[in-house]
C-alpha positions as CSV (number, residue, x, y, z in Angstrom):
1,M,18.6,0.4,4.2
2,A,18.3,3.0,1.5
3,T,20.0,4.4,-1.5
4,W,20.9,8.0,-0.9
5,S,21.7,10.8,-3.4
6,T,21.9,14.5,-3.4
7,Y,20.3,16.8,-6.0
8,A,20.6,20.6,-6.6
9,T,17.7,23.0,-6.2
10,P,17.4,26.5,-7.7
11,N,19.6,28.9,-5.7
12,T,17.5,30.2,-2.8
13,G,20.2,32.6,-1.6
14,A,19.8,33.1,2.1
15,A,16.4,31.6,2.2
16,T,15.7,28.5,4.4
17,I,13.4,25.7,3.5
18,A,11.1,25.2,6.4
19,S,8.7,22.4,5.3
20,I,8.4,19.8,2.5
21,I,5.3,17.7,1.7
22,C,4.6,14.9,-0.7
23,V,1.2,15.4,-2.5
24,R,1.3,12.3,-4.7
25,A,3.8,9.8,-6.1
26,D,7.0,11.6,-7.1
27,T,5.5,15.1,-6.4
28,F,7.0,17.2,-3.6
29,V,6.4,20.8,-2.6
30,A,8.7,22.8,-0.4
31,V,8.2,26.3,1.3
32,G,10.5,28.5,3.2
33,T,11.6,32.0,4.1
34,A,11.7,35.0,1.8
35,G,8.7,33.7,-0.2
36,T,10.5,30.5,-1.2
37,V,8.4,27.8,-3.0
38,L,10.0,24.8,-4.8
39,T,8.3,21.9,-6.5
40,S,9.5,18.6,-7.8
41,D,7.7,16.2,-10.1
42,D,10.3,13.4,-10.2
43,G,10.9,12.3,-6.7
44,G,13.1,15.2,-5.6
45,Q,15.7,14.9,-8.4
46,T,14.9,18.2,-10.1
47,W,13.2,21.3,-8.6
48,T,11.5,24.4,-10.0
49,S,11.1,27.8,-8.3
50,R,7.5,29.0,-7.9
51,T,6.2,32.4,-6.9
52,A,4.7,32.5,-3.5
53,A,1.5,34.6,-2.9
54,E,3.6,36.9,-0.7
55,A,7.3,37.0,0.2
56,N,6.7,35.7,3.7
57,S,8.6,33.3,6.0
58,W,6.5,30.3,5.2
59,N,6.9,27.8,8.0
60,D,4.7,24.8,7.3
61,I,2.5,23.2,4.6
62,A,-0.4,20.7,4.7
63,Y,-2.5,19.0,2.1
64,D,-6.1,17.6,2.0
65,G,-5.9,15.7,-1.2
66,T,-6.9,18.7,-3.3
67,T,-5.6,21.9,-1.7
68,L,-2.2,22.9,-0.3
69,V,-2.2,25.3,2.6
70,A,0.9,27.1,3.9
71,V,1.2,29.3,7.0
72,S,3.8,32.0,7.8
73,F,5.4,34.0,10.6
74,D,5.0,37.4,8.8
75,G,3.4,39.3,6.0
76,A,0.1,41.0,5.5
77,N,-1.6,37.7,4.7
78,R,-0.2,34.8,6.6
79,V,-1.9,32.0,4.7
80,M,-1.7,30.9,1.1
81,V,-3.3,28.1,-0.9
82,S,-2.6,26.2,-4.0
83,T,-4.8,23.7,-6.0
84,D,-2.2,22.8,-8.7
85,D,0.6,21.0,-6.7
86,G,2.2,24.3,-5.6
87,H,2.7,25.9,-9.0
88,T,0.4,28.9,-8.3
89,W,-0.6,30.4,-5.0
90,T,-3.3,32.7,-3.6
91,S,-3.2,34.8,-0.4
92,K,-5.7,34.2,2.3
93,S,-6.2,36.1,5.6
94,A,-5.3,34.5,8.9
95,I,-7.4,35.4,12.0
96,S,-4.6,37.6,13.2
97,A,-1.1,38.9,12.5
98,A,0.4,36.0,14.6
99,N,3.4,33.8,14.1
100,W,1.8,30.7,12.6
101,A,4.3,27.9,13.0
102,S,2.5,24.7,12.0
103,V,-0.5,23.5,10.0
104,T,-2.0,20.0,9.6
105,Y,-5.1,18.5,7.9
106,A,-7.3,16.5,10.2
107,S,-9.1,14.2,7.7
108,F,-11.6,12.9,10.3
109,L,-12.8,16.5,10.8
110,G,-12.4,17.7,7.2
111,M,-10.5,20.6,8.7
112,F,-7.1,22.4,8.5
113,I,-5.7,23.4,11.9
114,A,-2.9,25.9,12.4
115,T,-1.0,26.7,15.5
116,G,1.6,29.2,16.6
117,P,3.0,31.3,19.5
118,A,0.1,33.8,19.4
119,V,-0.7,34.9,23.0
120,A,-3.6,37.2,22.1
121,I,-5.6,34.6,20.3
122,G,-4.8,31.3,22.0
123,G,-2.4,30.0,19.3
124,V,-4.9,27.9,17.2
125,M,-7.1,28.6,14.2
126,Y,-9.0,26.3,11.9
127,S,-10.5,26.2,8.4
128,T,-13.3,24.0,7.1
129,D,-13.3,25.4,3.6
130,S,-9.8,24.4,2.3
131,G,-8.0,27.3,3.9
132,N,-10.1,30.1,2.4
133,S,-11.4,31.4,5.8
134,W,-10.2,30.8,9.3
135,T,-11.7,30.9,12.8
136,S,-10.1,31.1,16.2
137,A,-10.2,28.0,18.4
138,T,-10.6,27.9,22.2
139,A,-7.0,26.8,23.0
140,S,-5.7,25.9,26.4
141,S,-2.3,27.3,25.7
142,A,-1.1,30.5,24.2
143,A,1.8,29.0,22.3
144,A,1.5,25.8,20.2
145,W,4.5,25.2,18.1
146,S,3.5,22.1,16.3
147,V,0.3,20.2,15.6
148,A,-0.6,16.7,14.2
149,A,-3.8,14.7,13.8
150,S,-4.6,11.1,14.2
151,P,-7.9,9.5,12.9
152,S,-9.7,10.7,16.1
153,L,-7.6,13.2,17.9
154,V,-5.6,16.4,17.3
155,L,-2.5,17.0,19.5
156,A,-0.3,20.1,19.7
157,A,3.1,20.6,21.3
158,T,2.8,23.8,23.3
159,G,6.3,24.3,24.7
160,S,8.5,22.9,27.5
161,G,7.1,19.5,27.1
162,L,3.4,20.6,27.4
163,T,0.7,19.3,25.1
164,M,-2.9,20.0,24.4
165,T,-5.5,17.8,22.7
166,S,-8.7,18.3,20.9
167,P,-11.4,15.9,19.6
168,D,-12.8,18.5,17.2
169,G,-10.0,21.0,16.5
170,I,-12.1,23.7,18.2
171,N,-12.1,22.9,21.9
172,W,-8.8,22.1,23.5
173,T,-7.7,20.5,26.7
174,A,-4.3,20.8,28.4
175,G,-2.5,17.4,28.4
176,S,0.2,16.2,30.8
177,T,3.8,17.4,30.7
178,A,6.4,15.4,28.9
179,A,8.5,15.9,32.0
180,T,12.1,16.5,30.8
181,F,11.4,18.4,27.7
182,G,12.5,22.0,27.4
183,Q,13.2,24.8,24.9
184,A,9.8,25.0,23.2
185,S,11.1,26.1,19.8
186,G,12.9,22.8,19.4
187,E,9.7,20.7,19.8
188,S,7.6,19.1,17.1
189,V,5.0,16.3,16.9
190,V,4.1,13.8,14.2
191,Y,1.5,11.1,14.0
192,S,2.2,7.5,12.8
193,A,-0.6,5.1,11.8
194,A,1.9,2.2,12.1
195,A,2.8,3.2,15.6
196,G,-0.8,4.1,16.5
197,G,0.1,7.3,18.2
198,F,2.1,10.6,18.3
199,V,5.8,11.1,18.7
200,L,7.0,14.3,20.2
201,F,10.5,15.6,19.6
202,G,12.4,18.1,21.7
203,R,15.4,18.8,23.8
204,D,16.3,17.7,27.3
205,T,16.0,20.6,29.8
206,G,19.2,19.7,31.7
207,T,21.6,18.5,29.0
208,V,20.2,20.1,25.9
209,R,20.2,16.7,24.2
210,A,17.7,15.4,21.7
211,K,14.6,13.8,23.2
212,A,11.7,11.8,21.8
213,C,8.6,10.3,23.4
214,F,5.5,8.4,22.3
215,T,1.9,9.1,23.4
216,T,-1.5,8.1,22.2
217,D,-3.5,10.6,24.2
218,G,-1.1,13.5,25.3
219,S,-1.4,12.3,28.9
220,S,1.1,9.4,29.2
221,F,4.5,9.2,27.6
222,T,7.0,6.6,26.7
223,Y,10.5,8.0,26.4
224,A,13.2,7.0,23.9
225,T,16.3,5.6,25.5
226,A,18.4,4.6,22.5
227,S,22.0,5.6,22.7
228,P,22.1,7.2,19.2
229,L,20.2,10.1,20.8
230,D,22.8,10.8,23.4
231,G,24.9,13.9,22.8
232,Y,22.8,15.4,20.0
233,Q,21.5,18.8,20.1
234,T,18.0,18.7,18.5
235,F,15.8,17.0,16.0
236,R,15.2,19.2,12.9
237,A,13.1,17.1,10.6
238,F,10.4,14.6,11.3
239,V,8.9,12.2,8.9
240,P,6.4,9.4,9.8
241,A,7.7,7.1,7.1
242,E,5.4,4.1,7.4
243,S,6.6,2.1,4.4
244,Y,10.2,2.6,5.5
245,G,9.5,0.8,8.7
246,G,9.1,3.7,11.1
247,F,10.0,7.3,11.7
248,I,12.8,9.0,9.8
249,S,14.2,12.0,11.4
250,G,17.0,14.5,10.6
251,L,19.1,14.9,13.8
252,L,21.7,17.5,14.3
253,A,24.8,16.6,16.3
254,I,26.7,18.8,18.7
255,S,29.9,19.9,16.9
256,P,31.7,23.1,16.1
257,G,29.2,25.2,14.2
258,N,26.7,22.4,14.3
259,T,27.9,21.2,10.9
260,T,27.4,17.4,11.5
261,S,24.1,15.8,10.7
262,F,22.6,12.3,10.9
263,V,19.5,10.6,9.8
264,M,17.8,8.5,12.4
265,L,15.3,5.7,12.1
266,S,12.8,4.4,14.6
267,D,10.3,1.6,13.9
268,D,8.7,1.3,17.4
269,G,7.0,4.6,17.9
270,G,10.2,6.5,18.7
271,A,11.2,4.4,21.7
272,T,14.5,3.3,20.1
273,W,16.5,4.9,17.3
274,T,19.3,3.8,15.0
275,D,21.6,5.8,12.7
276,E,20.9,5.5,9.0
277,D,24.1,6.1,7.1
278,T,23.4,8.3,4.1
279,G,27.0,8.6,3.0
280,F,26.7,12.4,2.8
281,S,27.6,15.1,5.3
282,G,25.2,17.9,5.8
283,R,22.7,19.6,8.1
284,W,19.5,17.9,7.1
285,R,16.3,19.7,8.1
286,P,12.7,19.4,7.0
287,G,11.7,16.2,5.3
288,S,8.8,14.4,3.6
289,W,8.0,10.9,2.7
290,D,6.5,9.5,-0.5
291,E,4.8,6.2,0.5
292,D,4.1,5.3,-3.1
293,T,7.7,5.2,-4.2
294,S,9.4,4.7,-0.8
295,T,11.3,8.0,-1.2
296,V,12.3,10.5,1.5
297,V,13.5,14.0,0.9
298,F,15.5,16.2,3.2
299,W,16.9,19.8,2.7
300,D,20.4,20.7,3.7
301,L,20.7,23.8,5.9
302,L,24.4,24.3,5.1
303,K,24.1,24.0,1.4
304,T,21.0,26.1,0.6
305,N,20.5,24.5,-2.8
306,T,20.8,20.8,-1.9
307,M,18.3,18.1,-1.3
308,L,19.1,14.7,0.2
309,V,16.9,12.0,-1.4
310,G,16.7,8.5,-0.1
311,V,14.9,5.6,-1.8
312,A,14.1,3.0,0.9
313,A,15.1,-0.4,-0.1
314,S,12.2,-2.8,-0.6
315,V,11.5,-5.9,-2.7
316,S,8.2,-6.6,-4.5
317,A,8.4,-9.7,-6.7
318,I,10.6,-12.6,-8.0
319,T,10.5,-14.4,-11.3
320,P,10.4,-17.2,-12.0
321,T,8.5,-18.3,-8.9
322,F,9.7,-21.9,-9.0
323,G,12.8,-24.0,-9.9
324,T,14.4,-27.4,-9.6
325,K,15.5,-28.6,-6.2
326,N,19.0,-29.0,-7.7
327,G,19.3,-25.3,-7.9
328,N,20.9,-23.3,-10.8
329,T,17.6,-21.5,-11.6
330,V,18.4,-17.9,-12.7
331,C,16.0,-15.5,-10.8
332,T,15.3,-11.8,-11.0
333,I,14.1,-10.0,-7.9
334,T,12.5,-6.5,-8.4
335,G,12.2,-3.6,-6.0
336,V,13.8,-0.3,-5.2
337,G,16.9,0.9,-3.4
338,L,18.6,-2.5,-4.1
339,S,22.0,-1.4,-5.4
340,G,23.9,-2.3,-2.1
341,V,22.5,-5.8,-1.8
342,T,25.1,-8.6,-1.7
343,S,23.2,-11.5,-0.2
344,V,20.0,-13.4,-1.0
345,T,18.7,-16.6,0.6
346,F,16.1,-19.1,-0.5
347,G,14.7,-21.0,2.5
348,G,17.9,-20.2,4.4
349,A,20.3,-21.4,1.7
350,A,22.4,-18.7,0.1
351,A,22.0,-17.9,-3.6
352,V,25.1,-17.4,-5.8
353,S,26.1,-14.9,-8.4
354,V,24.2,-12.1,-6.8
355,V,24.3,-8.9,-8.9
356,A,22.2,-5.9,-7.8
357,T,21.2,-2.6,-9.5
358,A,18.9,0.0,-8.0
359,T,15.7,-1.7,-9.1
360,S,16.6,-5.4,-9.5
361,I,18.7,-8.3,-8.3
362,T,19.7,-11.3,-10.4
363,C,20.9,-14.5,-8.7
364,I,21.1,-18.3,-9.1
365,T,19.2,-20.5,-6.7
366,P,20.9,-22.9,-4.4
367,S,20.0,-26.6,-4.1
368,H,17.2,-27.1,-1.6
369,A,14.6,-29.6,-0.5
370,V,11.4,-29.4,-2.3
371,G,8.7,-27.0,-1.0
372,L,7.6,-23.4,-0.7
373,V,10.2,-21.1,0.8
374,D,10.8,-17.5,1.8
375,V,13.2,-15.4,-0.3
376,V,15.2,-13.1,2.0
377,V,17.1,-10.1,0.6
378,T,19.5,-9.4,3.3
379,G,19.1,-6.0,4.9
380,V,16.1,-5.2,2.8
381,G,13.1,-7.5,3.3
382,T,11.4,-10.9,2.8
383,L,9.2,-12.2,0.0
384,T,7.2,-14.7,2.0
385,D,6.4,-18.0,0.4
386,A,7.7,-16.6,-2.8
387,F,9.6,-19.5,-4.4
388,T,8.9,-23.2,-4.8
389,F,11.6,-25.8,-5.2
390,V,10.2,-28.6,-7.5
391,S,11.3,-31.9,-8.8
392,V,10.7,-34.9,-11.0
393,D,12.1,-37.8,-9.0
394,R,10.9,-41.2,-10.2
395,V,9.0,-43.0,-13.0
396,T,7.4,-46.4,-12.1
397,P,8.0,-48.7,-14.0
398,S,11.2,-47.2,-15.1
399,R,11.5,-49.1,-18.4
400,G,9.3,-50.3,-21.3
401,S,9.2,-51.2,-25.0
402,V,10.2,-48.9,-27.7
403,A,6.7,-49.3,-28.9
404,G,5.4,-47.3,-26.0
405,A,2.0,-47.8,-24.5
406,T,3.4,-48.5,-21.0
407,A,1.3,-47.0,-18.2
408,V,3.6,-45.2,-15.7
409,T,3.4,-43.2,-12.5
410,I,5.6,-40.1,-12.1
411,T,6.4,-38.9,-8.6
412,G,8.0,-35.6,-7.5
413,F,6.8,-32.2,-6.3
414,G,5.1,-29.2,-7.8
415,F,2.8,-30.9,-10.3
416,A,-0.4,-29.1,-9.4
417,A,-0.4,-26.9,-12.5
418,A,1.2,-29.4,-14.9
419,T,-0.6,-30.2,-18.2
420,S,1.9,-32.3,-20.2
421,V,4.7,-34.8,-19.9
422,L,7.6,-35.5,-22.4
423,F,9.6,-38.7,-22.6
424,G,12.8,-37.9,-24.5
425,G,11.0,-34.9,-26.0
426,T,7.9,-36.9,-27.2
427,A,4.6,-36.2,-25.6
428,A,3.0,-38.8,-23.4
429,T,-0.7,-39.5,-23.6
430,D,-3.5,-39.9,-21.1
431,V,-1.7,-37.5,-18.7
432,V,-3.6,-37.2,-15.3
433,V,-2.4,-34.9,-12.5
434,V,-3.4,-37.0,-9.5
435,S,-1.9,-34.6,-6.9
436,N,0.9,-32.1,-6.4
437,T,3.3,-35.1,-6.1
438,E,1.9,-37.6,-8.6
439,I,1.1,-37.9,-12.3
440,T,-0.1,-40.9,-14.3
441,A,0.6,-41.2,-18.1
442,V,1.1,-43.6,-21.0
443,V,4.5,-43.4,-22.5
444,P,4.9,-42.7,-26.3
445,A,6.9,-44.8,-28.7
446,H,10.6,-43.9,-28.8
447,A,14.0,-45.2,-29.9
448,S,15.8,-47.4,-27.5
449,G,17.9,-45.9,-24.7
450,D,17.7,-43.8,-21.6
451,V,15.6,-40.6,-21.9
452,D,14.8,-37.6,-19.7
453,V,11.3,-37.2,-18.4
454,E,10.0,-33.6,-18.3
455,V,6.9,-32.4,-16.5
456,V,6.4,-29.4,-18.7
457,G,6.7,-26.1,-16.8
458,V,7.9,-27.9,-13.7
459,D,11.2,-29.8,-13.9
460,T,13.1,-32.5,-15.8
461,G,14.3,-35.7,-14.4
462,T,17.5,-36.9,-16.1
463,S,17.5,-40.4,-17.6
464,L,14.6,-41.6,-15.6
465,Y,13.1,-43.9,-18.2
466,R,14.7,-46.6,-20.5
467,Y,13.3,-47.8,-23.8
468,T,14.2,-51.4,-24.6
469,L,13.9,-53.4,-27.8
470,S,11.0,-55.9,-28.2
471,V,11.6,-59.4,-26.7
472,P,11.9,-62.1,-29.6
473,Q,9.0,-64.5,-30.1
474,T,9.5,-68.0,-28.7
475,L,8.0,-71.5,-29.3
476,G,8.1,-73.9,-26.4
477,K,11.4,-73.5,-24.6
478,G,13.4,-72.4,-27.5
479,P,13.4,-69.6,-30.0
480,L,11.0,-69.8,-33.0
481,L,13.4,-70.3,-35.9
482,P,12.7,-69.5,-39.5
483,P,11.9,-72.4,-41.8
484,I,14.8,-74.3,-43.5
485,P,15.0,-73.4,-47.1
486,T,14.3,-76.3,-49.6
487,R,17.1,-76.9,-52.1
488,R,15.9,-77.0,-55.7
489,G,16.2,-80.1,-57.7
490,A,16.3,-82.3,-54.6
């Protein structure tokens, strides 16, 4: 579940956005054809045009935490770098005038690795100095369209379902064939830490349908079988969105002019996929994920100045964290992407008066047995052990003199952090928290009648204690009467 919106970008004319990357919270950089560079510092809502180092067809972009590196299909210099979040760029020389299609940063090697369909040079080059200089690698294939890195392995998709792998980014070994993949230009690969492996995307050789498979080593593959993939032409955007719950992928459907698009979600390494309804029509292509703000950004191929921005719904906290077992506690749940929420449960019991905005939900707790419970925001997530139903149940003895000084035991639940007790608003003395379910105290003096007993900060028991008038003095079996007055003059 997510909240989706569209935002305009500066008019890029006939240019196509080819790659988007998130460099830090709310900061995105996009590159594309005809020297297109766009940046956003507010989570994809507003975008600014930047000047590329050269007016090339920039195909892909990667980041090492300090430097952005982009590679291109054309131009005199087919690499450019930026150290200020994509605002200014500098040209760098690739090893050859090849069609560089993809670039990744392998953090375990401290190395940028670029791939492309470059027959003469083996299709791979690498840089260990933040993209300033490049060296040819010993590739096992001449055409590597896409590359991704895990914490210990680099994998490239080399066309028609073929892969190659490298432990060092320099020496490469041909992997097995992802058997039914075809049409190399439609293939891409991403790595997901959550899934623990790589997901390859492509098109089925026989039916030209979208295809996805999972691999940890480039040798064995598990194929997606979910029905939402059937009948679609190709994947166009691939985002390993860990915090969202899986992979987010822009998926084009077969339709006249290929004008229909869907956003697909997988949370099991690409084995099964579901359709995420964005509420917008478009032809969504490259995407990027901001794990700090749970935001995903896609670009619309049909509307060259439109970004689709989704904020993945999640919950982070609830206040207060406890309330009476009788319910009626007003709570606020905070998070993101919450505007569509209509249902919240506390320990399985439904809250009432649920009102949601994009960043918060207010609701009223139901009645529930005492104890610690999960708070479930339907369709979004669970706050585990987040709310405690508490109570003040009984006072023993339940009555005493208006003079006070009666020692009592209060039973209930949720007393662990209690510090004071009030009888009819007057503080008791000698308060001792014996356990989470028991308190001893000495009642204060108070006017006669039934009073509420409040364990401050926990709960109030209604009319749990009765103050009574003092019992008259007696002499023998009868009352002690006042002396009979003596009549004067008797």
